[in-house]
C-alpha positions as CSV (number, residue, x, y, z in Angstrom):
1,X,14.3,-1.9,-0.8
2,X,13.3,1.9,-0.2
3,X,10.5,2.6,2.3
4,X,7.3,3.4,0.6
5,X,5.0,6.5,1.4
6,X,1.4,5.7,0.9
7,X,-0.8,8.8,0.2
8,X,-4.7,8.2,-0.2
9,X,-6.8,10.9,-1.8
10,X,-10.6,10.7,-2.7
11,X,-9.5,9.7,-6.3
12,X,-6.1,7.8,-6.1
13,X,-3.8,5.7,-4.0
14,X,-0.3,6.8,-4.5
15,X,2.8,4.9,-3.5
16,X,6.0,6.8,-3.5
17,X,9.7,6.1,-2.7
18,X,13.1,7.7,-3.1
19,X,15.8,5.3,-4.2
20,X,19.5,5.6,-4.2
21,X,22.2,6.8,-1.8
22,X,24.1,9.1,-4.0
23,X,22.2,9.3,-7.2
24,X,18.5,9.8,-6.1
25,X,15.5,8.6,-8.1
26,X,11.8,8.7,-7.4
27,X,9.6,5.8,-7.7
28,X,6.0,6.5,-8.0
29,X,2.9,4.2,-8.5
30,X,-0.6,5.3,-8.7
31,X,-4.0,3.5,-8.7
32,X,-7.3,5.1,-9.4
33,X,-9.8,4.2,-6.7
34,X,-12.4,3.8,-9.2
35,X,-10.3,1.0,-11.0
36,X,-10.0,-0.8,-7.4
37,X,-12.2,-4.1,-7.6
38,X,-11.4,-5.1,-4.0
39,X,-9.0,-4.8,-1.0
40,X,-8.0,-7.8,1.1
41,X,-6.3,-7.8,4.6
42,X,-4.4,-10.7,6.2
43,X,-1.7,-11.3,8.7
44,X,1.2,-13.8,8.4
45,X,3.7,-15.1,10.8
46,X,3.8,-16.7,14.3
47,X,6.2,-14.5,16.1
48,X,6.9,-11.5,14.0
49,X,3.5,-11.0,12.5
50,X,3.1,-8.8,9.7
51,X,0.1,-7.3,7.8
52,X,-0.6,-7.6,4.3
53,X,-2.9,-5.7,2.1
54,X,-3.7,-7.1,-1.4
55,X,-5.2,-4.5,-3.9
56,X,-7.0,-5.8,-6.8
57,X,-8.0,-4.0,-9.9
58,X,-6.6,-3.8,-13.4
59,X,-3.1,-4.4,-11.6
60,X,-2.4,-6.1,-8.2
61,X,-0.4,-4.6,-5.7
62,X,0.7,-6.1,-2.3
63,X,1.6,-3.8,0.6
64,X,3.5,-5.4,3.7
65,X,4.2,-3.8,6.9
66,X,3.6,-3.9,10.7
67,X,0.0,-5.2,11.6
68,X,-0.9,-2.0,13.3
69,X,0.1,0.1,10.2
70,X,-1.6,-2.2,7.9
71,X,-4.7,-2.4,9.8
72,X,-5.0,1.6,10.0
73,X,-4.3,1.8,6.3
74,X,-6.9,-0.9,5.5
75,X,-9.6,1.0,7.4
76,X,-8.7,4.2,5.9
77,X,-8.8,2.7,2.3
78,X,-12.2,1.2,3.1
79,X,-13.7,4.6,3.7
80,X,-13.1,5.5,0.0
81,X,-14.5,2.4,-1.6
C-alpha cells in the first residue's frame, strides 16, 4: 500500500498517494470540510499502538498511523470544524 500524504486546507481534506514502481499513477481523495459531520480519534493495540481517525460525512474515511502523527492530525482537523 502506498504512503498517503494528507493536506488540510480551510475548505478541504486531501489524501494523496503515488502508486507503482515502474508505471506511476496518482491516487487522490478529497473531502469538503463543510460535508464532514464528525471526526473520531481512538487508539488500538497493546504493544504496537496505532492511532485511528475516522472521518464521517457523506462518505467515511479511516486513517491509520502512529499515535503521535494521528494525534497531531486530529488536533489540526479540529481547528477547521
